[in-house]
SESE-613120 format. One record per residue (C-alpha): residue in three letters; x, y, z. Coordinates in steps of 0.02 Angstrom, whole numbers. Layout:
   type       xx       yy       zz
    ala        X        Y        Z
...
END
This chain:
   type       xx       yy       zz
    met     4291     2830     4100
    gly     4465     2809     4045
    arg     4550     2651     3971
    pro     4642     2544     4124
    leu     4824     2555     4123
    leu     4914     2402     4063
    his     5044     2344     4190
    arg     5175     2287     4077
    ser     5321     2177     4152
    pro     5483     2241     4129
    met     5545     2065     4073
    pro     5533     2039     3873
    gly     5379     1966     3806
    leu     5350     1781     3774
    gly     5423     1768     3612
    leu     5579     1850     3648
    ser     5610     1774     3809
    leu     5572     1600     3736
    gly     5686     1636     3583
    ile     5833     1689     3691
    thr     5804     1534     3810
    val     5803     1413     3669
    thr     5952     1489     3579
    met     6073     1479     3729
    leu     6009     1325     3781
    ser     6054     1256     3604
    leu     6219     1337     3595
    val     6273     1268     3774
    val     6187     1100     3795
    leu     6092     1043     3664
    leu     6193     1065     3522
    pro     6363      976     3606
    ile     6246      843     3659
    gly     6177      822     3481
    ala     6358      825     3419
    leu     6397      681     3527
    leu     6244      578     3488
    met     6282      602     3291
    gln     6460      539     3323
    gly     6383      395     3421
    ala     6263      360     3274
    ser     6386      354     3140
    tyr     6491      242     3237
    gly     6346      117     3260
    leu     6262       28     3412
    glu     6387     -121     3385
    gly     6536       -1     3383
    ile     6491       67     3542
    trp     6458      -82     3633
    ala     6618     -157     3578
    thr     6706       -1     3636
    val     6616        4     3811
    asn     6617     -182     3847
    arg     6787     -201     3901
    glu     6848     -231     4078
    arg     6949      -71     4086
    val     6796       38     4033
    trp     6675      -44     4143
    lys     6796      -34     4301
    ala     6825      153     4251
    leu     6631      188     4239
    phe     6598       92     4405
    leu     6736      197     4491
    ser     6682      356     4424
    phe     6486      334     4474
    arg     6523      243     4623
    leu     6631      360     4708
    ser     6532      512     4635
    leu     6379      433     4730
    tyr     6477      423     4894
    ala     6545      596     4871
    ala     6375      670     4831
    leu     6306      573     4985
    phe     6444      649     5106
    asn     6414      805     5058
    leu     6244      800     5075
    val     6265      777     5257
    leu     6397      891     5277
    gly     6349     1024     5174
    val     6170     1043     5256
    ile     6273     1046     5425
    leu     6382     1170     5363
    ala     6238     1285     5294
    trp     6145     1261     5459
    val     6301     1319     5554
    leu     6334     1470     5446
    val     6156     1533     5461
    arg     6114     1495     5636
    tyr     6262     1530     5736
    arg     6384     1676     5761
    phe     6562     1647     5799
    pro     6731     1718     5762
    gly     6792     1674     5575
    arg     6607     1653     5521
    arg     6637     1762     5372
    ile     6793     1683     5322
    leu     6720     1521     5329
    asp     6572     1576     5231
    ala     6691     1632     5102
    ala     6796     1480     5094
    val     6638     1386     5052
    asp     6653     1454     4874
    leu     6836     1414     4843
    pro     6811     1264     4741
    phe     6704     1379     4623
    ala     6835     1501     4599
    leu     6991     1395     4612
    pro     7060     1302     4456
    thr     7026     1112     4468
    ala     7201     1066     4418
    val     7267     1184     4544
    ala     7151     1097     4685
    gly     7215      923     4622
    ile     7400      990     4645
    ala     7365     1062     4814
    leu     7267      905     4881
    thr     7413      788     4818
    ala     7550      905     4890
    leu     7453      876     5061
    tyr     7406      691     5065
    ala     7539      621     4962
    pro     7648      497     5063
    asn     7774      623     5096
    gly     7648      772     5112
    val     7589      844     5285
    phe     7436      751     5311
    gly     7500      596     5203
    ser     7641      557     5313
    phe     7521      554     5468
    phe     7404      435     5390
    lys     7550      337     5323
    gln     7598      289     5496
    phe     7416      193     5509
    asp     7465      117     5343
    trp     7334      220     5273
    arg     7358      298     5083
    ile     7261      415     5027
    ala     7344      495     4869
    tyr     7354      383     4728
    ser     7219      285     4787
    gln     7030      283     4775
    trp     7022      380     4949
    gly     7114      522     4845
    ile     6972      514     4716
    phe     6843      529     4848
    leu     6929      666     4933
    ala     6930      773     4777
    leu     6762      743     4737
    val     6701      794     4895
    phe     6809      960     4880
    val     6726     1005     4713
    gly     6550      958     4766
    leu     6525     1028     4937
    pro     6480     1205     4889
    phe     6330     1138     4791
    val     6242     1080     4924
    ala     6290     1204     5041
    arg     6244     1356     4942
    thr     6070     1272     4881
    val     6017     1228     5069
    gln     6083     1395     5145
    pro     5941     1510     5075
    val     5807     1396     5132
    ile     5889     1389     5299
    glu     5882     1570     5304
    glu     5687     1584     5268
    ile     5652     1456     5404
    glu     5591     1568     5570
    arg     5651     1521     5738
    glu     5471     1521     5789
    val     5435     1362     5705
    glu     5568     1269     5816
    glu     5514     1361     5969
    ala     5325     1323     5935
    ser     5387     1119     5901
    ala     5485     1137     6081
    thr     5318     1216     6170
    leu     5204     1069     6110
    gly     5344      953     6189
    ala     5438      889     6042
    ser     5614      842     6074
    arg     5755      924     5962
    ala     5771      753     5868
    tyr     5592      747     5833
    thr     5587      942     5777
    leu     5738      907     5667
    ala     5665      750     5584
    arg     5478      800     5564
    val     5477      990     5551
    ile     5645     1059     5478
    trp     5711      923     5374
    pro     5553      906     5272
    met     5576     1088     5228
    leu     5760     1068     5178
    leu     5722      909     5088
    pro     5687      979     4901
    ala     5837     1097     4911
    ala     5947      964     4985
    leu     5902      847     4849
    thr     5939      983     4728
    gly     6116     1019     4800
    phe     6148      833     4789
    ala     6112      819     4616
    leu     6216      966     4566
    ser     6367      890     4676
    leu     6328      712     4587
    ala     6327      793     4409
    arg     6495      884     4447
    ala     6582      754     4518
    val     6538      614     4385
    gly     6615      725     4251
    glu     6759      795     4353
    tyr     6936      780     4275
    gly     7055      907     4330
    ser     7056      898     4510
    val     7058      698     4499
    ile     7206      655     4389
    phe     7337      722     4505
    ile     7288      624     4650
    ala     7209      464     4580
    gly     7362      388     4520
    asn     7273      336     4349
    lys     7318      149     4378
    pro     7214       58     4258
    leu     7084      -65     4339
    ala     7110       22     4502
    thr     7113      213     4507
    glu     7076      255     4335
    ile     6918      373     4315
    ala     6803      360     4155
    pro     6831      556     4094
    leu     7019      505     4076
    leu     6982      361     3965
    ile     6894      487     3842
    val     7051      609     3853
    ile     7151      457     3812
    gln     7037      414     3672
    leu     7048      592     3608
    glu     7226      593     3619
    glu     7245      437     3502
    phe     7124      530     3386
    asn     6991      386     3414
    tyr     6858      495     3411
    asp     6724      362     3394
    gly     6788      272     3542
    ala     6782      439     3642
    ala     6605      462     3594
    ala     6551      290     3640
    ile     6631      304     3813
    gly     6547      486     3828
    ile     6374      414     3788
    ala     6398      281     3909
    met     6412      417     4030
    leu     6284      519     3967
    val     6160      385     3977
    ile     6191      327     4156
    ser     6203      510     4220
    phe     6034      544     4144
    leu     5959      389     4226
    met     6026      437     4389
    leu     5974      618     4380
    leu     5786      553     4329
    val     5777      450     4489
    ile     5840      608     4591
    asn     5717      734     4502
    leu     5571      592     4533
    ile     5618      592     4719
    gln     5624      778     4736
    ile     5448      800     4648
    trp     5381      667     4776
    ser     5456      760     4916
    arg     5395      920     4854
    arg     5214      850     4840
    arg     5223      772     5015
    ile     5263      940     5098
    gly     5145     1033     4997
    tyr     5244     1129     4899
    val     5167     1087     4725
END
C-alpha cells in the first residue's frame, strides 16, 4: 500500500504565519501603544494625574466618551435597520444607497467635517431651517454627535449585513406558521442571531468615534468646557511641544477605551454562549 497523501494547507505554516502576524501587530499596534506608555512612565503617575485632573481635561474626556457612546447606540439601531432594508428589500436606488453607506470610509474626515459644517451652520441649508426653531446644530454638541454618527454608521451596517444575508426566510415563515407575531419573531428569533454581530459593529463604531478628530473640529466650535473634545487637547499639547501632557491625556483615553471595550467584549461572549455559538 502506498503512503497516504498529505493534505497540505495552501496557507503558510504555523511558525511563518505566527511570525508575520506578531510582526505586523507589533508595528501597527503594540509599538505605538508601548511608546505612549513609555512616555507616560517617564512622566510619572503624579505628572499624569496632575495633567488629567483639571476641569478642562475632565470636561473634554466626558464629552468625547459620552457623545461617542450616544452615537454608537444610535448607529446600532440605525445600522441594523439599514442593513435589513438593503438585504431584504428591492427598490429603485438600492444599489446607490448601498454604495453610499461606504462613503464615510472613503471620504477624508476633514472633508466630511467641512461638508457637515456647511450644511448645518446657521446660514447653511439645513442649519437655517433648524434656526427657525431656535435649534443650533453646528458649533454645538449636536454637531459633534452628528459627525460621530456619520463616521460610525458603516461599521454597524457592514458588520450586520452578512449575517442578515445568511438568515433564511424560512426561519421567519416557520415562526409565523407556529403562530408567533412579527414582534415576537424579531425579538426571540431574529435578534439573538444578530446580537453578536451587532455588538461587534457597536464596538467598532464606538472605538472610531472616541478617537475621531478631523470631522469634529470643524463643526464642534471647539469652545473650552463646552464643545472641546479630548483629541483636540492632545493636538494642542503637541503644538505646544508638551509631549508629556499629550501622552498623559492619551493614556487616560486609552484606559477608559480599554475598559469600555472590555465590557462590550464580555457582553458579546455572553451573547454568543447564550445562543450556542460557542
